C-alpha positions as a LaTeX table, in Angstrom:
\begin{tabular}{lrrr}
\hline
Residue & $x$ (\AA) & $y$ (\AA) & $z$ (\AA) \\
\hline
Met1 & $-2.50$ & $-9.48$ & 21.86 \\
Lys2 & $-2.09$ & $-12.41$ & 23.96 \\
Arg3 & 1.55 & $-13.02$ & 25.07 \\
Ala4 & 3.21 & $-16.58$ & 26.07 \\
Ala5 & 4.21 & $-16.85$ & 29.64 \\
Pro6 & 8.05 & $-16.70$ & 29.77 \\
Asn7 & 7.97 & $-20.30$ & 31.12 \\
Ala8 & 5.54 & $-21.59$ & 28.59 \\
Pro9 & 6.70 & $-24.68$ & 26.55 \\
Gly10 & 8.35 & $-23.95$ & 23.67 \\
Gly11 & 8.10 & $-20.30$ & 24.23 \\
Gly12 & 11.58 & $-19.74$ & 24.84 \\
Arg13 & 12.93 & $-21.77$ & 22.04 \\
Arg14 & 10.85 & $-19.92$ & 19.67 \\
Ile15 & 12.16 & $-16.47$ & 20.93 \\
Arg16 & 15.65 & $-18.15$ & 20.51 \\
Val17 & 14.76 & $-18.92$ & 16.71 \\
Leu18 & 13.64 & $-15.56$ & 15.82 \\
Leu19 & 16.71 & $-13.93$ & 17.76 \\
Val20 & 18.81 & $-16.25$ & 15.54 \\
Leu21 & 16.93 & $-15.30$ & 12.23 \\
Ala22 & 17.00 & $-11.60$ & 12.97 \\
Ile23 & 20.80 & $-11.70$ & 13.47 \\
Ala24 & 21.56 & $-13.74$ & 10.40 \\
Gly25 & 19.38 & $-11.28$ & 8.37 \\
Leu26 & 21.48 & $-8.38$ & 10.03 \\
Ile27 & 24.77 & $-9.88$ & 9.16 \\
Ile28 & 23.91 & $-10.99$ & 5.61 \\
Gly29 & 22.63 & $-7.32$ & 5.05 \\
Ala30 & 25.75 & $-5.69$ & 6.56 \\
Ile31 & 28.40 & $-7.92$ & 4.87 \\
Gln32 & 26.37 & $-8.29$ & 1.62 \\
Pro33 & 28.82 & $-11.21$ & 0.73 \\
Tyr34 & 27.99 & $-10.46$ & $-3.18$ \\
Gly35 & 28.28 & $-6.77$ & $-4.64$ \\
Ile36 & 26.20 & $-5.95$ & $-7.82$ \\
Asp37 & 29.27 & $-6.71$ & $-10.05$ \\
Glu38 & 29.57 & $-10.21$ & $-8.53$ \\
Leu39 & 25.98 & $-10.84$ & $-8.98$ \\
Leu40 & 25.97 & $-9.77$ & $-12.56$ \\
Val41 & 28.83 & $-11.97$ & $-13.29$ \\
Leu42 & 27.19 & $-14.80$ & $-11.20$ \\
Gly43 & 23.68 & $-14.15$ & $-13.22$ \\
Gln44 & 25.65 & $-14.54$ & $-16.68$ \\
Thr45 & 27.26 & $-17.95$ & $-15.78$ \\
Leu46 & 23.74 & $-18.94$ & $-13.97$ \\
Ser47 & 21.96 & $-17.93$ & $-17.37$ \\
Glu48 & 23.65 & $-20.48$ & $-19.51$ \\
Arg49 & 22.53 & $-23.02$ & $-17.22$ \\
Pro50 & 18.71 & $-24.69$ & $-18.42$ \\
Leu51 & 17.37 & $-24.73$ & $-14.73$ \\
Tyr52 & 18.74 & $-21.51$ & $-13.32$ \\
Leu53 & 15.27 & $-19.68$ & $-13.19$ \\
Ile54 & 13.95 & $-22.75$ & $-11.10$ \\
Val55 & 17.12 & $-22.33$ & $-8.83$ \\
Ile56 & 16.21 & $-18.65$ & $-8.55$ \\
Ile57 & 12.64 & $-19.04$ & $-7.66$ \\
Val58 & 13.49 & $-21.89$ & $-4.87$ \\
Gly59 & 16.45 & $-19.52$ & $-3.51$ \\
Met60 & 14.07 & $-16.59$ & $-2.89$ \\
Thr61 & 11.36 & $-18.73$ & $-1.40$ \\
Leu62 & 13.76 & $-20.18$ & 1.08 \\
Leu63 & 15.25 & $-16.75$ & 1.97 \\
Phe64 & 12.07 & $-14.74$ & 2.34 \\
Ser65 & 10.48 & $-17.63$ & 4.18 \\
Phe66 & 12.98 & $-17.27$ & 7.16 \\
Gly67 & 13.12 & $-13.23$ & 7.04 \\
Leu68 & 16.43 & $-13.26$ & 5.09 \\
Pro69 & 17.05 & $-10.70$ & 1.94 \\
Gly70 & 16.01 & $-12.11$ & $-1.30$ \\
Ser71 & 15.49 & $-9.19$ & $-3.14$ \\
Leu72 & 19.18 & $-9.06$ & $-4.73$ \\
Ala73 & 18.03 & $-12.03$ & $-7.08$ \\
Val74 & 16.87 & $-9.32$ & $-9.22$ \\
Trp75 & 20.54 & $-8.64$ & $-10.29$ \\
Leu76 & 20.58 & $-12.44$ & $-11.31$ \\
Val77 & 17.51 & $-12.40$ & $-13.33$ \\
Ala78 & 16.54 & $-8.96$ & $-14.78$ \\
Pro79 & 19.50 & $-7.97$ & $-16.78$ \\
Phe80 & 19.62 & $-11.37$ & $-18.83$ \\
Gln81 & 15.77 & $-12.29$ & $-19.40$ \\
Pro82 & 13.08 & $-10.14$ & $-20.95$ \\
Pro83 & 11.29 & $-8.18$ & $-18.54$ \\
Leu84 & 8.00 & $-10.42$ & $-18.75$ \\
Ile85 & 10.07 & $-13.53$ & $-18.00$ \\
Ala86 & 12.14 & $-11.69$ & $-15.03$ \\
Thr87 & 8.94 & $-10.32$ & $-13.78$ \\
Ala88 & 7.32 & $-13.89$ & $-13.41$ \\
Val89 & 10.08 & $-15.52$ & $-12.13$ \\
Leu90 & 10.71 & $-12.83$ & $-9.41$ \\
Val91 & 7.00 & $-12.74$ & $-8.36$ \\
Ala92 & 6.98 & $-16.62$ & $-8.12$ \\
Gly93 & 9.78 & $-16.56$ & $-5.75$ \\
Ser94 & 8.58 & $-13.52$ & $-3.81$ \\
Ala95 & 5.21 & $-15.13$ & $-3.58$ \\
Gly96 & 6.52 & $-18.51$ & $-2.51$ \\
Gly97 & 8.65 & $-16.72$ & 0.01 \\
Ala98 & 5.59 & $-14.70$ & 1.44 \\
Leu99 & 3.60 & $-17.76$ & 1.84 \\
Gly100 & 6.38 & $-19.38$ & 3.79 \\
Gly101 & 7.07 & $-16.32$ & 5.99 \\
Tyr102 & 3.10 & $-16.30$ & 6.62 \\
Phe103 & 2.88 & $-19.75$ & 7.98 \\
Phe104 & 6.38 & $-19.59$ & 9.56 \\
Ser105 & 5.79 & $-16.45$ & 11.53 \\
Ala106 & 2.22 & $-17.98$ & 12.48 \\
His107 & 4.11 & $-20.20$ & 14.83 \\
Phe108 & 5.49 & $-17.23$ & 16.58 \\
Arg109 & 2.17 & $-15.16$ & 17.11 \\
Glu110 & 2.43 & $-15.15$ & 20.85 \\
Asp111 & 6.18 & $-14.48$ & 20.88 \\
Trp112 & 7.05 & $-11.89$ & 18.15 \\
Ala113 & 7.31 & $-8.37$ & 19.76 \\
Pro114 & 8.97 & $-6.37$ & 17.33 \\
Asp115 & 10.04 & $-2.70$ & 18.04 \\
Gly116 & 10.80 & 0.32 & 15.87 \\
Phe117 & 10.05 & 0.36 & 12.07 \\
Ala118 & 8.62 & $-3.46$ & 12.38 \\
Arg119 & 6.34 & $-2.46$ & 15.25 \\
Arg120 & 4.62 & 0.36 & 13.20 \\
Ile121 & 4.10 & $-1.93$ & 10.05 \\
Ile122 & 2.20 & $-4.64$ & 12.47 \\
Glu123 & 0.12 & $-1.37$ & 13.94 \\
Leu124 & $-0.53$ & $-0.20$ & 10.48 \\
Leu125 & $-1.77$ & $-3.62$ & 9.23 \\
Ser126 & $-3.81$ & $-4.53$ & 12.30 \\
Arg127 & $-5.83$ & $-1.45$ & 11.67 \\
His128 & $-5.70$ & $-1.37$ & 7.90 \\
Gly129 & $-4.97$ & $-4.99$ & 6.95 \\
Gly130 & $-7.02$ & $-4.89$ & 3.84 \\
Val131 & $-5.84$ & $-5.81$ & 0.35 \\
Leu132 & $-5.31$ & $-2.24$ & $-0.74$ \\
Thr133 & $-2.88$ & $-1.53$ & 2.28 \\
Gln134 & $-0.98$ & $-4.66$ & 1.76 \\
Thr135 & $-0.59$ & $-4.01$ & $-2.15$ \\
Ala136 & 0.62 & $-0.36$ & $-1.22$ \\
Leu137 & 3.31 & $-1.66$ & 0.88 \\
Arg138 & 4.35 & $-4.42$ & $-1.54$ \\
Val139 & 4.65 & $-1.92$ & $-4.53$ \\
Leu140 & 6.50 & 0.91 & $-2.41$ \\
Pro141 & 10.34 & 0.44 & $-1.95$ \\
Gly142 & 11.71 & 0.75 & 1.54 \\
Phe143 & 9.16 & $-1.58$ & 3.15 \\
Pro144 & 10.96 & $-4.98$ & 3.54 \\
His145 & 9.02 & $-7.83$ & 2.22 \\
Ser146 & 9.85 & $-10.02$ & 5.13 \\
Val147 & 8.40 & $-7.46$ & 7.46 \\
Val148 & 5.08 & $-7.60$ & 5.71 \\
Asn149 & 5.16 & $-11.41$ & 5.19 \\
Phe150 & 5.66 & $-12.06$ & 9.10 \\
Ala151 & 3.03 & $-9.24$ & 9.96 \\
Gly152 & 0.62 & $-11.26$ & 7.84 \\
Gly153 & 1.34 & $-14.44$ & 9.83 \\
Val154 & 1.36 & $-12.84$ & 13.21 \\
Leu155 & $-1.83$ & $-10.99$ & 12.86 \\
Gly156 & $-3.41$ & $-13.88$ & 11.09 \\
Leu157 & $-4.51$ & $-11.64$ & 7.95 \\
Gly158 & $-6.71$ & $-13.71$ & 5.59 \\
Leu159 & $-4.54$ & $-15.77$ & 3.45 \\
Ala160 & $-6.54$ & $-15.30$ & 0.16 \\
Gly161 & $-6.30$ & $-11.25$ & 0.39 \\
Phe162 & $-2.68$ & $-11.69$ & 1.74 \\
Leu163 & $-1.83$ & $-13.77$ & $-1.41$ \\
Val164 & $-3.57$ & $-11.47$ & $-3.85$ \\
Ala165 & $-2.21$ & $-8.26$ & $-2.59$ \\
Thr166 & 1.44 & $-10.15$ & $-2.76$ \\
Ile167 & 1.07 & $-10.77$ & $-6.17$ \\
Leu168 & $-0.51$ & $-7.79$ & $-7.64$ \\
Gly169 & 1.68 & $-5.55$ & $-5.64$ \\
Leu170 & 5.04 & $-7.47$ & $-6.62$ \\
Ala171 & 3.97 & $-7.80$ & $-10.20$ \\
Val172 & 4.11 & $-4.25$ & $-10.35$ \\
Lys173 & 7.19 & $-3.63$ & $-8.26$ \\
Trp174 & 9.06 & $-6.29$ & $-10.32$ \\
Gly175 & 7.61 & $-5.26$ & $-13.43$ \\
Val176 & 9.18 & $-1.72$ & $-13.24$ \\
Tyr177 & 12.34 & $-2.90$ & $-11.86$ \\
Ala178 & 12.88 & $-5.63$ & $-14.49$ \\
Ser179 & 11.82 & $-3.24$ & $-17.36$ \\
Ala180 & 14.51 & $-0.39$ & $-15.91$ \\
Ile181 & 17.36 & $-2.80$ & $-15.42$ \\
His182 & 16.98 & $-4.83$ & $-18.61$ \\
Gly183 & 16.35 & $-1.65$ & $-20.68$ \\
Leu184 & 19.52 & $-0.07$ & $-19.10$ \\
Val185 & 21.62 & $-2.94$ & $-19.53$ \\
Glu186 & 20.55 & $-3.15$ & $-23.40$ \\
Ala187 & 21.25 & 0.21 & $-23.93$ \\
Val188 & 24.60 & 0.22 & $-22.55$ \\
Glu189 & 25.76 & $-3.34$ & $-24.39$ \\
Glu190 & 24.37 & $-1.80$ & $-27.77$ \\
Asp191 & 25.65 & 1.77 & $-26.97$ \\
Gln192 & 22.41 & 3.24 & $-27.79$ \\
Ser193 & 21.01 & 6.76 & $-26.19$ \\
Leu194 & 17.87 & 6.33 & $-23.95$ \\
Asp195 & 14.51 & 6.40 & $-25.47$ \\
Trp196 & 11.10 & 6.34 & $-24.21$ \\
Ser197 & 11.17 & 2.43 & $-23.83$ \\
Thr198 & 14.17 & 2.72 & $-21.66$ \\
Gly199 & 13.37 & 6.05 & $-19.87$ \\
Leu200 & 9.77 & 5.54 & $-18.91$ \\
Pro201 & 10.81 & 2.40 & $-16.77$ \\
Leu202 & 13.57 & 4.39 & $-15.13$ \\
Leu203 & 11.16 & 7.39 & $-14.45$ \\
Leu204 & 8.62 & 4.88 & $-12.96$ \\
Leu205 & 11.47 & 3.30 & $-10.88$ \\
Ser206 & 12.42 & 7.05 & $-9.57$ \\
Leu207 & 8.88 & 7.65 & $-8.82$ \\
Leu208 & 8.46 & 4.55 & $-6.86$ \\
Leu209 & 11.75 & 5.14 & $-4.99$ \\
Leu210 & 10.65 & 8.64 & $-3.99$ \\
Ala211 & 7.16 & 7.68 & $-2.81$ \\
Gly212 & 8.51 & 4.74 & $-0.84$ \\
Ala213 & 10.99 & 6.96 & 1.09 \\
Trp214 & 8.22 & 9.46 & 1.81 \\
Ala215 & 5.90 & 6.91 & 3.17 \\
Arg216 & 8.89 & 5.27 & 4.97 \\
Gly217 & 9.53 & 8.66 & 6.35 \\
Arg218 & 6.02 & 9.15 & 7.46 \\
Val219 & 5.94 & 5.71 & 9.43 \\
Leu220 & 9.25 & 6.54 & 11.22 \\
Ala221 & 8.08 & 9.75 & 12.22 \\
Arg222 & 4.92 & 8.41 & 13.62 \\
Ser223 & 6.93 & 5.81 & 15.25 \\
Ala224 & 9.13 & 8.33 & 17.10 \\
Leu225 & 6.01 & 10.57 & 18.00 \\
Ala226 & 4.58 & 7.37 & 19.49 \\
Arg227 & 7.78 & 6.60 & 21.83 \\
Gly228 & 8.13 & 9.92 & 22.56 \\
Glu229 & 4.51 & 10.28 & 24.00 \\
Ala230 & 5.03 & 6.85 & 25.89 \\
Ser231 & 8.09 & 8.18 & 27.55 \\
Arg232 & 5.88 & 11.20 & 28.96 \\
Asp233 & 3.48 & 8.95 & 30.17 \\
\hline
\end{tabular}
């Protein structure tokens, strides 16, 4: 992949922007200014406002566009909305952020040189960038949406396939999350025992988490193996 020269116009500025965004994402992820309890209280308060779902969509779009964590919005929506509505809101916000991240990262195509896990995702999508692979990465937990978004823009993956995979994958993932969270909250509030309507989404969520952990472990293991081989050369 072609790299910009160190003194190329705008090259240094672009790298600084990427560094600032990366540091901001790490700080937000480490500090977690809102815990789940606080998010639930905030979500309950916001749910009484008529335009709060639009605010959630816009907020997720902005966060994901610049590689910042937006998935916590699930706790602002899923407990308070029927699963279909919650899924539609979460998919809309995530898809908007995916497009924003795609176009934003395209400006850094010659400057972005990630390492570790992000680099493995770039390499995977550079070889297998079809809709099926992208959809699988969207469905499985443990693969940050922002990394996939930026990889799509950096690699110049086809926009139509990128958008289709984003919507399909996130519809499955957010559908499972929204159904599991909403069903569990309803069971607790109504003091009901878990039945199949509540237990099945929880089972699917558990399977997704296990599959995501396994796939992420495979990617990390291959990354470590590649680094070991490179150090011996």
